[in-house]
PyMOL Python script that loads the backbone (N, CA, C, O; Angstrom):
from pymol import cmd

cmd.read_pdbstr("""\
ATOM      1  N   MET A   1      34.421  36.369  24.442  1.00  0.00           N
ATOM      2  CA  MET A   1      34.561  37.596  24.823  1.00  0.00           C
ATOM      3  C   MET A   1      34.208  37.991  26.172  1.00  0.00           C
ATOM      4  O   MET A   1      33.056  37.675  26.472  1.00  0.00           O
ATOM      5  N   LYS A   2      34.897  38.619  27.112  1.00  0.00           N
ATOM      6  CA  LYS A   2      34.532  38.627  28.512  1.00  0.00           C
ATOM      7  C   LYS A   2      33.396  39.794  28.421  1.00  0.00           C
ATOM      8  O   LYS A   2      33.392  40.463  27.388  1.00  0.00           O
ATOM      9  N   ASN A   3      32.509  40.060  29.351  1.00  0.00           N
ATOM     10  CA  ASN A   3      31.732  41.061  29.732  1.00  0.00           C
ATOM     11  C   ASN A   3      32.677  42.070  30.634  1.00  0.00           C
ATOM     12  O   ASN A   3      33.856  41.895  30.940  1.00  0.00           O
ATOM     13  N   GLU A   4      31.784  43.216  30.983  1.00  0.00           N
ATOM     14  CA  GLU A   4      32.414  44.316  31.921  1.00  0.00           C
ATOM     15  C   GLU A   4      32.623  43.834  33.130  1.00  0.00           C
ATOM     16  O   GLU A   4      33.414  44.418  33.871  1.00  0.00           O
ATOM     17  N   ASN A   5      31.889  42.569  33.592  1.00  0.00           N
ATOM     18  CA  ASN A   5      32.006  42.369  35.117  1.00  0.00           C
ATOM     19  C   ASN A   5      32.979  41.595  35.407  1.00  0.00           C
ATOM     20  O   ASN A   5      33.473  41.633  36.534  1.00  0.00           O
ATOM     21  N   GLU A   6      33.467  40.692  34.382  1.00  0.00           N
ATOM     22  CA  GLU A   6      34.735  39.958  34.482  1.00  0.00           C
ATOM     23  C   GLU A   6      35.754  40.946  34.243  1.00  0.00           C
ATOM     24  O   GLU A   6      36.725  40.784  34.982  1.00  0.00           O
ATOM     25  N   THR A   7      35.829  41.747  33.589  1.00  0.00           N
ATOM     26  CA  THR A   7      37.277  42.988  33.557  1.00  0.00           C
ATOM     27  C   THR A   7      37.293  43.390  34.782  1.00  0.00           C
ATOM     28  O   THR A   7      38.440  43.553  35.197  1.00  0.00           O
ATOM     29  N   ASP A   8      36.277  43.669  35.708  1.00  0.00           N
ATOM     30  CA  ASP A   8      36.570  44.464  36.824  1.00  0.00           C
ATOM     31  C   ASP A   8      37.454  43.718  37.915  1.00  0.00           C
ATOM     32  O   ASP A   8      38.102  44.320  38.771  1.00  0.00           O
ATOM     33  N   THR A   9      37.406  42.414  37.789  1.00  0.00           N
ATOM     34  CA  THR A   9      38.151  41.638  38.725  1.00  0.00           C
ATOM     35  C   THR A   9      39.597  41.050  38.329  1.00  0.00           C
ATOM     36  O   THR A   9      40.397  40.460  39.056  1.00  0.00           O
ATOM     37  N   GLN A  10      39.715  41.428  36.776  1.00  0.00           N
ATOM     38  CA  GLN A  10      41.165  41.387  36.473  1.00  0.00           C
ATOM     39  C   GLN A  10      42.215  42.026  36.969  1.00  0.00           C
ATOM     40  O   GLN A  10      42.084  43.157  37.436  1.00  0.00           O
ATOM     41  N   SER A  11      43.346  41.420  36.939  1.00  0.00           N
ATOM     42  CA  SER A  11      44.896  42.417  37.504  1.00  0.00           C
ATOM     43  C   SER A  11      45.241  42.918  36.105  1.00  0.00           C
ATOM     44  O   SER A  11      44.894  42.471  35.012  1.00  0.00           O
ATOM     45  N   ILE A  12      45.979  43.913  36.403  1.00  0.00           N
ATOM     46  CA  ILE A  12      46.609  44.571  35.485  1.00  0.00           C
ATOM     47  C   ILE A  12      47.429  43.546  34.379  1.00  0.00           C
ATOM     48  O   ILE A  12      47.390  43.684  33.157  1.00  0.00           O
ATOM     49  N   GLU A  13      47.885  42.901  34.831  1.00  0.00           N
ATOM     50  CA  GLU A  13      48.846  41.918  34.176  1.00  0.00           C
ATOM     51  C   GLU A  13      47.904  41.095  33.311  1.00  0.00           C
ATOM     52  O   GLU A  13      48.085  40.920  32.106  1.00  0.00           O
ATOM     53  N   GLU A  14      46.795  40.558  34.069  1.00  0.00           N
ATOM     54  CA  GLU A  14      45.756  39.811  33.092  1.00  0.00           C
ATOM     55  C   GLU A  14      45.174  40.600  31.976  1.00  0.00           C
ATOM     56  O   GLU A  14      45.058  40.033  30.889  1.00  0.00           O
ATOM     57  N   ILE A  15      44.745  41.995  32.119  1.00  0.00           N
ATOM     58  CA  ILE A  15      44.290  42.731  31.126  1.00  0.00           C
ATOM     59  C   ILE A  15      45.368  42.804  30.056  1.00  0.00           C
ATOM     60  O   ILE A  15      45.003  42.502  28.920  1.00  0.00           O
ATOM     61  N   PHE A  16      46.860  43.219  30.265  1.00  0.00           N
ATOM     62  CA  PHE A  16      47.898  43.214  29.066  1.00  0.00           C
ATOM     63  C   PHE A  16      47.791  41.982  28.556  1.00  0.00           C
ATOM     64  O   PHE A  16      47.448  41.932  27.375  1.00  0.00           O
ATOM     65  N   THR A  17      48.025  40.782  29.220  1.00  0.00           N
ATOM     66  CA  THR A  17      47.923  39.506  28.601  1.00  0.00           C
ATOM     67  C   THR A  17      46.853  39.545  27.427  1.00  0.00           C
ATOM     68  O   THR A  17      47.161  39.501  26.236  1.00  0.00           O
ATOM     69  N   LYS A  18      45.600  39.632  27.899  1.00  0.00           N
ATOM     70  CA  LYS A  18      44.607  39.503  27.040  1.00  0.00           C
ATOM     71  C   LYS A  18      44.594  40.625  25.903  1.00  0.00           C
ATOM     72  O   LYS A  18      44.124  40.288  24.816  1.00  0.00           O
ATOM     73  N   ILE A  19      45.006  41.755  26.036  1.00  0.00           N
ATOM     74  CA  ILE A  19      45.169  42.765  25.112  1.00  0.00           C
ATOM     75  C   ILE A  19      46.295  42.148  23.962  1.00  0.00           C
ATOM     76  O   ILE A  19      46.068  42.215  22.754  1.00  0.00           O
ATOM     77  N   GLU A  20      47.252  41.681  24.400  1.00  0.00           N
ATOM     78  CA  GLU A  20      48.418  40.998  23.635  1.00  0.00           C
ATOM     79  C   GLU A  20      47.836  39.799  22.680  1.00  0.00           C
ATOM     80  O   GLU A  20      48.155  39.660  21.499  1.00  0.00           O
ATOM     81  N   THR A  21      46.933  38.965  23.394  1.00  0.00           N
ATOM     82  CA  THR A  21      46.453  37.848  22.624  1.00  0.00           C
ATOM     83  C   THR A  21      45.344  38.589  21.433  1.00  0.00           C
ATOM     84  O   THR A  21      45.191  38.217  20.270  1.00  0.00           O
ATOM     85  N   LEU A  22      44.661  39.722  22.123  1.00  0.00           N
ATOM     86  CA  LEU A  22      43.842  40.260  20.784  1.00  0.00           C
ATOM     87  C   LEU A  22      44.593  40.704  19.775  1.00  0.00           C
ATOM     88  O   LEU A  22      44.213  40.377  18.651  1.00  0.00           O
ATOM     89  N   ILE A  23      45.552  41.358  19.863  1.00  0.00           N
ATOM     90  CA  ILE A  23      46.479  42.065  18.910  1.00  0.00           C
ATOM     91  C   ILE A  23      47.308  40.808  18.044  1.00  0.00           C
ATOM     92  O   ILE A  23      47.669  40.887  16.870  1.00  0.00           O
ATOM     93  N   ASP A  24      47.452  39.920  18.743  1.00  0.00           N
ATOM     94  CA  ASP A  24      48.085  38.672  17.699  1.00  0.00           C
ATOM     95  C   ASP A  24      46.639  38.281  16.995  1.00  0.00           C
ATOM     96  O   ASP A  24      46.612  38.183  15.768  1.00  0.00           O
ATOM     97  N   GLU A  25      45.847  38.133  17.505  1.00  0.00           N
ATOM     98  CA  GLU A  25      44.468  37.615  16.664  1.00  0.00           C
ATOM     99  C   GLU A  25      44.251  38.473  15.574  1.00  0.00           C
ATOM    100  O   GLU A  25      44.030  37.948  14.484  1.00  0.00           O
ATOM    101  N   LEU A  26      44.275  39.731  15.669  1.00  0.00           N
ATOM    102  CA  LEU A  26      44.053  40.849  14.677  1.00  0.00           C
ATOM    103  C   LEU A  26      44.845  40.919  13.979  1.00  0.00           C
ATOM    104  O   LEU A  26      44.440  41.175  12.845  1.00  0.00           O
ATOM    105  N   GLU A  27      46.370  40.764  14.113  1.00  0.00           N
ATOM    106  CA  GLU A  27      47.351  41.010  13.162  1.00  0.00           C
ATOM    107  C   GLU A  27      47.326  39.436  12.104  1.00  0.00           C
ATOM    108  O   GLU A  27      47.871  39.276  11.012  1.00  0.00           O
ATOM    109  N   SER A  28      46.577  38.540  12.825  1.00  0.00           N
ATOM    110  CA  SER A  28      46.598  37.214  11.735  1.00  0.00           C
ATOM    111  C   SER A  28      46.164  37.489  10.318  1.00  0.00           C
ATOM    112  O   SER A  28      46.550  36.996   9.258  1.00  0.00           O
ATOM    113  N   GLY A  29      45.163  38.504  10.608  1.00  0.00           N
ATOM    114  CA  GLY A  29      44.497  38.762   9.160  1.00  0.00           C
ATOM    115  C   GLY A  29      43.514  37.626   8.726  1.00  0.00           C
ATOM    116  O   GLY A  29      43.218  37.479   7.540  1.00  0.00           O
ATOM    117  N   LYS A  30      43.049  36.875   9.654  1.00  0.00           N
ATOM    118  CA  LYS A  30      42.500  35.557   9.344  1.00  0.00           C
ATOM    119  C   LYS A  30      40.868  35.633   9.900  1.00  0.00           C
ATOM    120  O   LYS A  30      40.136  34.644   9.867  1.00  0.00           O
ATOM    121  N   GLU A  31      40.456  36.888  10.380  1.00  0.00           N
ATOM    122  CA  GLU A  31      39.207  36.933  11.161  1.00  0.00           C
ATOM    123  C   GLU A  31      38.211  37.730  10.360  1.00  0.00           C
ATOM    124  O   GLU A  31      38.530  38.833   9.916  1.00  0.00           O
ATOM    125  N   PRO A  32      37.015  37.214  10.157  1.00  0.00           N
ATOM    126  CA  PRO A  32      35.810  38.307   9.450  1.00  0.00           C
ATOM    127  C   PRO A  32      36.109  39.769  10.068  1.00  0.00           C
ATOM    128  O   PRO A  32      36.727  40.166  11.056  1.00  0.00           O
ATOM    129  N   LEU A  33      35.443  40.333   9.111  1.00  0.00           N
ATOM    130  CA  LEU A  33      35.307  42.164   9.553  1.00  0.00           C
ATOM    131  C   LEU A  33      34.848  42.219  11.200  1.00  0.00           C
ATOM    132  O   LEU A  33      35.481  42.578  12.192  1.00  0.00           O
ATOM    133  N   ASP A  34      33.407  41.681  11.028  1.00  0.00           N
ATOM    134  CA  ASP A  34      32.815  41.878  12.260  1.00  0.00           C
ATOM    135  C   ASP A  34      33.512  41.355  13.403  1.00  0.00           C
ATOM    136  O   ASP A  34      33.679  42.182  14.300  1.00  0.00           O
ATOM    137  N   THR A  35      33.984  40.151  13.617  1.00  0.00           N
ATOM    138  CA  THR A  35      35.002  39.713  14.408  1.00  0.00           C
ATOM    139  C   THR A  35      36.056  40.753  14.722  1.00  0.00           C
ATOM    140  O   THR A  35      36.202  41.224  15.850  1.00  0.00           O
ATOM    141  N   VAL A  36      36.713  41.056  13.771  1.00  0.00           N
ATOM    142  CA  VAL A  36      37.820  42.219  14.014  1.00  0.00           C
ATOM    143  C   VAL A  36      37.567  43.264  14.652  1.00  0.00           C
ATOM    144  O   VAL A  36      38.360  43.819  15.413  1.00  0.00           O
ATOM    145  N   LEU A  37      36.208  43.706  14.350  1.00  0.00           N
ATOM    146  CA  LEU A  37      35.850  44.902  14.907  1.00  0.00           C
ATOM    147  C   LEU A  37      35.399  44.760  16.539  1.00  0.00           C
ATOM    148  O   LEU A  37      35.568  45.674  17.347  1.00  0.00           O
ATOM    149  N   ALA A  38      34.865  43.601  16.836  1.00  0.00           N
ATOM    150  CA  ALA A  38      34.345  43.214  18.208  1.00  0.00           C
ATOM    151  C   ALA A  38      35.507  42.924  18.818  1.00  0.00           C
ATOM    152  O   ALA A  38      35.404  43.109  20.031  1.00  0.00           O
ATOM    153  N   LYS A  39      36.553  42.553  18.493  1.00  0.00           N
ATOM    154  CA  LYS A  39      38.039  42.107  19.287  1.00  0.00           C
ATOM    155  C   LYS A  39      38.682  43.656  19.384  1.00  0.00           C
ATOM    156  O   LYS A  39      39.139  44.054  20.456  1.00  0.00           O
ATOM    157  N   PHE A  40      38.683  44.428  18.280  1.00  0.00           N
ATOM    158  CA  PHE A  40      39.284  45.834  18.515  1.00  0.00           C
ATOM    159  C   PHE A  40      38.665  46.540  19.720  1.00  0.00           C
ATOM    160  O   PHE A  40      39.272  47.271  20.502  1.00  0.00           O
ATOM    161  N   LYS A  41      37.286  46.196  19.760  1.00  0.00           N
ATOM    162  CA  LYS A  41      36.253  47.126  20.644  1.00  0.00           C
ATOM    163  C   LYS A  41      36.757  46.458  22.032  1.00  0.00           C
ATOM    164  O   LYS A  41      37.049  47.177  22.988  1.00  0.00           O
ATOM    165  N   GLU A  42      36.822  45.391  22.078  1.00  0.00           N
ATOM    166  CA  GLU A  42      37.454  44.454  23.486  1.00  0.00           C
ATOM    167  C   GLU A  42      38.709  45.078  23.769  1.00  0.00           C
ATOM    168  O   GLU A  42      38.936  45.308  24.957  1.00  0.00           O
ATOM    169  N   ALA A  43      39.564  45.398  22.927  1.00  0.00           N
ATOM    170  CA  ALA A  43      41.074  45.813  23.078  1.00  0.00           C
ATOM    171  C   ALA A  43      40.804  47.043  23.767  1.00  0.00           C
ATOM    172  O   ALA A  43      41.112  47.316  24.927  1.00  0.00           O
ATOM    173  N   VAL A  44      40.201  47.750  22.940  1.00  0.00           N
ATOM    174  CA  VAL A  44      39.956  49.494  23.479  1.00  0.00           C
ATOM    175  C   VAL A  44      39.337  49.583  25.018  1.00  0.00           C
ATOM    176  O   VAL A  44      39.821  50.287  25.904  1.00  0.00           O
ATOM    177  N   GLY A  45      38.431  48.922  25.129  1.00  0.00           N
ATOM    178  CA  GLY A  45      37.931  48.637  26.576  1.00  0.00           C
ATOM    179  C   GLY A  45      38.737  48.460  27.547  1.00  0.00           C
ATOM    180  O   GLY A  45      38.823  49.106  28.591  1.00  0.00           O
ATOM    181  N   LEU A  46      39.582  47.206  27.052  1.00  0.00           N
ATOM    182  CA  LEU A  46      40.659  46.443  28.282  1.00  0.00           C
ATOM    183  C   LEU A  46      41.630  47.779  28.496  1.00  0.00           C
ATOM    184  O   LEU A  46      41.926  48.225  29.605  1.00  0.00           O
ATOM    185  N   TYR A  47      42.057  48.321  27.253  1.00  0.00           N
ATOM    186  CA  TYR A  47      42.975  49.417  27.349  1.00  0.00           C
ATOM    187  C   TYR A  47      42.496  50.662  28.219  1.00  0.00           C
ATOM    188  O   TYR A  47      43.282  51.462  28.727  1.00  0.00           O
ATOM    189  N   GLN A  48      41.390  50.713  28.307  1.00  0.00           N
ATOM    190  CA  GLN A  48      40.907  52.072  29.145  1.00  0.00           C
ATOM    191  C   GLN A  48      40.721  51.419  30.598  1.00  0.00           C
ATOM    192  O   GLN A  48      40.749  52.146  31.591  1.00  0.00           O
ATOM    193  N   LYS A  49      40.554  50.214  30.693  1.00  0.00           N
ATOM    194  CA  LYS A  49      40.389  49.645  32.300  1.00  0.00           C
ATOM    195  C   LYS A  49      41.702  49.826  32.575  1.00  0.00           C
ATOM    196  O   LYS A  49      41.948  50.673  33.434  1.00  0.00           O
ATOM    197  N   ALA A  50      42.847  49.109  31.949  1.00  0.00           N
ATOM    198  CA  ALA A  50      44.297  49.298  32.534  1.00  0.00           C
ATOM    199  C   ALA A  50      44.744  50.893  32.606  1.00  0.00           C
ATOM    200  O   ALA A  50      45.583  51.168  33.464  1.00  0.00           O
ATOM    201  N   SER A  51      44.377  51.681  31.987  1.00  0.00           N
ATOM    202  CA  SER A  51      44.805  53.041  32.202  1.00  0.00           C
ATOM    203  C   SER A  51      44.196  53.527  33.093  1.00  0.00           C
ATOM    204  O   SER A  51      44.831  54.418  33.657  1.00  0.00           O
ATOM    205  N   GLY A  52      42.883  53.274  33.623  1.00  0.00           N
ATOM    206  CA  GLY A  52      42.540  53.659  35.045  1.00  0.00           C
ATOM    207  C   GLY A  52      43.038  53.101  36.209  1.00  0.00           C
ATOM    208  O   GLY A  52      43.277  53.781  37.207  1.00  0.00           O
ATOM    209  N   LEU A  53      43.265  51.525  36.126  1.00  0.00           N
ATOM    210  CA  LEU A  53      44.192  51.199  37.198  1.00  0.00           C
ATOM    211  C   LEU A  53      45.456  51.655  37.394  1.00  0.00           C
ATOM    212  O   LEU A  53      45.973  51.622  38.511  1.00  0.00           O
ATOM    213  N   LEU A  54      46.070  52.121  36.335  1.00  0.00           N
ATOM    214  CA  LEU A  54      47.524  52.776  36.579  1.00  0.00           C
ATOM    215  C   LEU A  54      47.321  54.222  36.672  1.00  0.00           C
ATOM    216  O   LEU A  54      48.342  54.867  36.914  1.00  0.00           O
ATOM    217  N   ARG A  55      46.378  54.786  36.553  1.00  0.00           N
ATOM    218  CA  ARG A  55      46.138  56.152  37.272  1.00  0.00           C
ATOM    219  C   ARG A  55      45.860  56.196  38.554  1.00  0.00           C
ATOM    220  O   ARG A  55      46.376  57.006  39.325  1.00  0.00           O
ATOM    221  N   ASP A  56      44.992  55.298  38.890  1.00  0.00           N
ATOM    222  CA  ASP A  56      44.592  54.840  40.243  1.00  0.00           C
ATOM    223  C   ASP A  56      45.908  54.715  41.241  1.00  0.00           C
ATOM    224  O   ASP A  56      46.131  55.450  42.203  1.00  0.00           O
ATOM    225  N   ALA A  57      46.591  53.795  40.862  1.00  0.00           N
ATOM    226  CA  ALA A  57      48.008  53.408  41.271  1.00  0.00           C
ATOM    227  C   ALA A  57      48.866  54.518  41.317  1.00  0.00           C
ATOM    228  O   ALA A  57      49.555  54.628  42.332  1.00  0.00           O
ATOM    229  N   LYS A  58      48.992  55.524  40.269  1.00  0.00           N
ATOM    230  CA  LYS A  58      49.982  56.634  40.139  1.00  0.00           C
ATOM    231  C   LYS A  58      49.268  57.682  41.530  1.00  0.00           C
ATOM    232  O   LYS A  58      50.134  58.233  42.210  1.00  0.00           O
ATOM    233  N   VAL A  59      48.009  57.916  41.885  1.00  0.00           N
ATOM    234  CA  VAL A  59      47.632  58.748  42.633  1.00  0.00           C
ATOM    235  C   VAL A  59      48.040  58.140  44.301  1.00  0.00           C
ATOM    236  O   VAL A  59      48.440  58.823  45.244  1.00  0.00           O
ATOM    237  N   LYS A  60      47.822  56.871  44.277  1.00  0.00           N
ATOM    238  CA  LYS A  60      47.907  56.343  45.462  1.00  0.00           C
ATOM    239  C   LYS A  60      49.419  56.366  46.034  1.00  0.00           C
ATOM    240  O   LYS A  60      49.700  56.556  47.218  1.00  0.00           O
ATOM    241  N   VAL A  61      50.415  56.121  44.910  1.00  0.00           N
ATOM    242  CA  VAL A  61      51.962  56.328  45.343  1.00  0.00           C
ATOM    243  C   VAL A  61      52.124  57.818  45.163  1.00  0.00           C
ATOM    244  O   VAL A  61      53.273  58.074  45.525  1.00  0.00           O
ATOM    245  N   THR A  62      51.509  58.925  44.773  1.00  0.00           N
ATOM    246  CA  THR A  62      51.852  60.058  44.646  1.00  0.00           C
ATOM    247  C   THR A  62      51.668  60.390  46.375  1.00  0.00           C
ATOM    248  O   THR A  62      52.586  60.859  47.047  1.00  0.00           O
ATOM    249  N   GLU A  63      50.289  60.043  46.935  1.00  0.00           N
ATOM    250  CA  GLU A  63      49.798  60.236  47.872  1.00  0.00           C
ATOM    251  C   GLU A  63      50.856  59.968  49.254  1.00  0.00           C
ATOM    252  O   GLU A  63      51.122  60.776  50.144  1.00  0.00           O
ATOM    253  N   MET A  64      51.371  58.484  49.086  1.00  0.00           N
ATOM    254  CA  MET A  64      52.434  57.956  49.805  1.00  0.00           C
ATOM    255  C   MET A  64      53.497  58.648  49.785  1.00  0.00           C
ATOM    256  O   MET A  64      54.171  58.771  50.808  1.00  0.00           O
ATOM    257  N   MET A  65      53.823  59.192  48.691  1.00  0.00           N
ATOM    258  CA  MET A  65      55.310  59.981  48.648  1.00  0.00           C
ATOM    259  C   MET A  65      54.984  61.276  49.362  1.00  0.00           C
ATOM    260  O   MET A  65      55.774  61.715  50.199  1.00  0.00           O
ATOM    261  N   ARG A  66      54.067  61.791  49.126  1.00  0.00           N
ATOM    262  CA  ARG A  66      53.860  63.319  50.145  1.00  0.00           C
ATOM    263  C   ARG A  66      53.852  63.168  51.482  1.00  0.00           C
ATOM    264  O   ARG A  66      54.385  64.012  52.202  1.00  0.00           O
ATOM    265  N   GLU A  67      53.163  61.923  52.047  1.00  0.00           N
ATOM    266  CA  GLU A  67      53.326  61.695  53.531  1.00  0.00           C
ATOM    267  C   GLU A  67      54.882  61.268  53.808  1.00  0.00           C
ATOM    268  O   GLU A  67      55.511  61.605  54.812  1.00  0.00           O
ATOM    269  N   LEU A  68      55.332  60.555  52.859  1.00  0.00           N
ATOM    270  CA  LEU A  68      56.801  60.311  53.542  1.00  0.00           C
ATOM    271  C   LEU A  68      57.488  61.541  53.589  1.00  0.00           C
ATOM    272  O   LEU A  68      58.154  61.712  54.609  1.00  0.00           O
ATOM    273  N   GLU A  69      57.499  62.497  52.699  1.00  0.00           N
ATOM    274  CA  GLU A  69      58.130  63.869  52.459  1.00  0.00           C
ATOM    275  C   GLU A  69      57.739  64.458  53.716  1.00  0.00           C
ATOM    276  O   GLU A  69      58.657  64.865  54.428  1.00  0.00           O
ATOM    277  N   GLY A  70      56.457  64.591  54.161  1.00  0.00           N
ATOM    278  CA  GLY A  70      56.187  65.094  55.392  1.00  0.00           C
ATOM    279  C   GLY A  70      56.767  64.776  56.405  1.00  0.00           C
ATOM    280  O   GLY A  70      57.369  65.560  57.139  1.00  0.00           O
ATOM    281  N   GLU A  71      56.614  63.166  56.623  1.00  0.00           N
ATOM    282  CA  GLU A  71      57.409  62.859  57.763  1.00  0.00           C
ATOM    283  C   GLU A  71      58.866  62.834  58.016  1.00  0.00           C
ATOM    284  O   GLU A  71      59.412  62.744  59.116  1.00  0.00           O
ATOM    285  N   LYS A  72      59.487  62.937  56.724  1.00  0.00           N
ATOM    286  CA  LYS A  72      60.989  63.270  56.767  1.00  0.00           C
ATOM    287  C   LYS A  72      61.168  64.746  57.169  1.00  0.00           C
ATOM    288  O   LYS A  72      62.196  65.186  57.681  1.00  0.00           O
ATOM    289  N   ASP A  73      60.055  65.473  56.884  1.00  0.00           N
ATOM    290  CA  ASP A  73      60.471  67.113  57.144  1.00  0.00           C
ATOM    291  C   ASP A  73      60.041  67.448  58.452  1.00  0.00           C
ATOM    292  O   ASP A  73      59.816  68.621  58.748  1.00  0.00           O
ATOM    293  N   GLY A  74      59.867  66.236  59.507  1.00  0.00           N
ATOM    294  CA  GLY A  74      59.188  66.826  60.711  1.00  0.00           C
ATOM    295  C   GLY A  74      57.906  66.802  61.011  1.00  0.00           C
ATOM    296  O   GLY A  74      57.472  66.849  62.162  1.00  0.00           O
ATOM    297  N   GLU A  75      57.146  66.718  59.867  1.00  0.00           N
ATOM    298  CA  GLU A  75      55.635  67.028  59.987  1.00  0.00           C
ATOM    299  C   GLU A  75      55.006  65.589  60.379  1.00  0.00           C
ATOM    300  O   GLU A  75      55.678  64.583  60.154  1.00  0.00           O
ATOM    301  N   LEU A  76      53.796  65.490  60.930  1.00  0.00           N
ATOM    302  CA  LEU A  76      53.028  64.734  61.374  1.00  0.00           C
ATOM    303  C   LEU A  76      51.748  64.481  60.120  1.00  0.00           C
ATOM    304  O   LEU A  76      51.072  65.414  59.685  1.00  0.00           O
ATOM    305  N   PRO A  77      51.615  63.209  59.724  1.00  0.00           N
ATOM    306  CA  PRO A  77      50.440  63.224  58.622  1.00  0.00           C
ATOM    307  C   PRO A  77      49.041  63.884  59.316  1.00  0.00           C
ATOM    308  O   PRO A  77      48.739  63.920  60.508  1.00  0.00           O
ATOM    309  N   ASN A  78      48.411  64.314  58.322  1.00  0.00           N
ATOM    310  CA  ASN A  78      47.247  65.138  59.082  1.00  0.00           C
ATOM    311  C   ASN A  78      46.271  64.427  60.079  1.00  0.00           C
ATOM    312  O   ASN A  78      45.676  64.988  60.999  1.00  0.00           O
ATOM    313  N   GLU A  79      46.201  63.081  59.743  1.00  0.00           N
ATOM    314  CA  GLU A  79      45.188  62.419  60.702  1.00  0.00           C
ATOM    315  C   GLU A  79      45.638  61.994  62.047  1.00  0.00           C
ATOM    316  O   GLU A  79      44.996  61.277  62.815  1.00  0.00           O
ATOM    317  N   LEU A  80      47.158  62.663  62.316  1.00  0.00           N
ATOM    318  CA  LEU A  80      47.767  62.589  63.664  1.00  0.00           C
ATOM    319  C   LEU A  80      47.987  63.815  64.229  1.00  0.00           C
ATOM    320  O   LEU A  80      48.646  63.948  65.261  1.00  0.00           O
ATOM    321  N   VAL A  81      47.475  64.741  63.619  1.00  0.00           N
ATOM    322  CA  VAL A  81      47.870  66.183  64.040  1.00  0.00           C
ATOM    323  C   VAL A  81      46.194  66.750  64.771  1.00  0.00           C
ATOM    324  O   VAL A  81      45.131  66.730  64.151  1.00  0.00           O
ATOM    325  N   GLU A  82      46.352  67.132  65.945  1.00  0.00           N
ATOM    326  CA  GLU A  82      45.177  67.544  66.501  1.00  0.00           C
ATOM    327  C   GLU A  82      44.752  68.937  66.295  1.00  0.00           C
ATOM    328  O   GLU A  82      45.507  69.850  66.632  1.00  0.00           O
ATOM    329  N   PRO A  83      43.579  69.179  65.755  1.00  0.00           N
ATOM    330  CA  PRO A  83      43.329  70.373  65.286  1.00  0.00           C
ATOM    331  C   PRO A  83      43.472  71.600  66.753  1.00  0.00           C
ATOM    332  O   PRO A  83      43.328  71.261  67.928  1.00  0.00           O
ATOM    333  N   ASP A  84      43.725  72.757  66.367  1.00  0.00           N
ATOM    334  CA  ASP A  84      44.260  73.949  67.268  1.00  0.00           C
ATOM    335  C   ASP A  84      42.637  74.326  67.974  1.00  0.00           C
ATOM    336  O   ASP A  84      41.676  74.813  67.379  1.00  0.00           O
ATOM    337  N   THR A  85      42.703  74.038  68.993  1.00  0.00           N
ATOM    338  CA  THR A  85      41.210  74.844  69.549  1.00  0.00           C
ATOM    339  C   THR A  85      41.370  75.940  70.300  1.00  0.00           C
ATOM    340  O   THR A  85      40.383  76.250  70.967  1.00  0.00           O
ATOM    341  N   THR A  86      42.373  76.657  70.395  1.00  0.00           N
ATOM    342  CA  THR A  86      42.591  77.988  71.097  1.00  0.00           C
ATOM    343  C   THR A  86      42.281  78.932  70.171  1.00  0.00           C
ATOM    344  O   THR A  86      42.201  78.768  68.954  1.00  0.00           O
ATOM    345  N   ASP A  87      42.045  80.307  71.035  1.00  0.00           N
ATOM    346  CA  ASP A  87      41.656  81.387  70.078  1.00  0.00           C
ATOM    347  C   ASP A  87      42.969  82.394  70.209  1.00  0.00           C
ATOM    348  O   ASP A  87      43.912  82.301  70.996  1.00  0.00           O
ATOM    349  N   LYS A  88      42.757  83.243  69.328  1.00  0.00           N
ATOM    350  CA  LYS A  88      44.200  84.022  69.577  1.00  0.00           C
ATOM    351  C   LYS A  88      44.588  84.506  70.577  1.00  0.00           C
ATOM    352  O   LYS A  88      45.714  85.005  70.586  1.00  0.00           O
ATOM    353  N   ASP A  89      43.893  84.514  71.577  1.00  0.00           N
ATOM    354  CA  ASP A  89      44.536  85.077  73.155  1.00  0.00           C
ATOM    355  C   ASP A  89      44.891  83.583  73.951  1.00  0.00           C
ATOM    356  O   ASP A  89      45.126  83.492  75.156  1.00  0.00           O
ATOM    357  N   GLY A  90      44.870  82.494  73.017  1.00  0.00           N
ATOM    358  CA  GLY A  90      45.418  81.372  73.848  1.00  0.00           C
ATOM    359  C   GLY A  90      44.366  80.708  74.817  1.00  0.00           C
ATOM    360  O   GLY A  90      44.709  79.785  75.556  1.00  0.00           O
ATOM    361  N   PHE A  91      43.006  81.222  74.800  1.00  0.00           N
ATOM    362  CA  PHE A  91      42.151  80.286  75.662  1.00  0.00           C
ATOM    363  C   PHE A  91      41.649  79.223  74.845  1.00  0.00           C
ATOM    364  O   PHE A  91      41.577  79.434  73.634  1.00  0.00           O
ATOM    365  N   VAL A  92      41.246  77.979  75.361  1.00  0.00           N
ATOM    366  CA  VAL A  92      40.747  76.920  74.722  1.00  0.00           C
ATOM    367  C   VAL A  92      39.192  77.467  74.401  1.00  0.00           C
ATOM    368  O   VAL A  92      38.537  78.169  75.171  1.00  0.00           O
ATOM    369  N   LEU A  93      38.821  77.062  73.293  1.00  0.00           N
ATOM    370  CA  LEU A  93      37.422  77.103  72.670  1.00  0.00           C
ATOM    371  C   LEU A  93      36.671  75.895  73.257  1.00  0.00           C
ATOM    372  O   LEU A  93      35.505  75.673  72.928  1.00  0.00           O
TER     373      LEU A  93
END
""", "prot")
cmd.dss("prot")
cmd.show_as("cartoon", "prot")
cmd.util.cbc("prot")
cmd.orient("prot")
């Protein structure tokens, strides 16, 4: 079994492959109960890791889409817009 540090460097594809392998092993019915429980726990941990990676990717895609929508509407991304330094009478602060 892999420890948590090793799963931190795995790609989403590697995680899914490992989950599929664990499921196949669990479905075989040939493992003792303690091994089944350990593999099930590992599969759940991998699933949670994959869910987190997918959630992070969704956030990034959503942010990029918002930026693209802003550019399409003629707005500049926030980092390109200079803050307004004038007061209500038009004097520079």
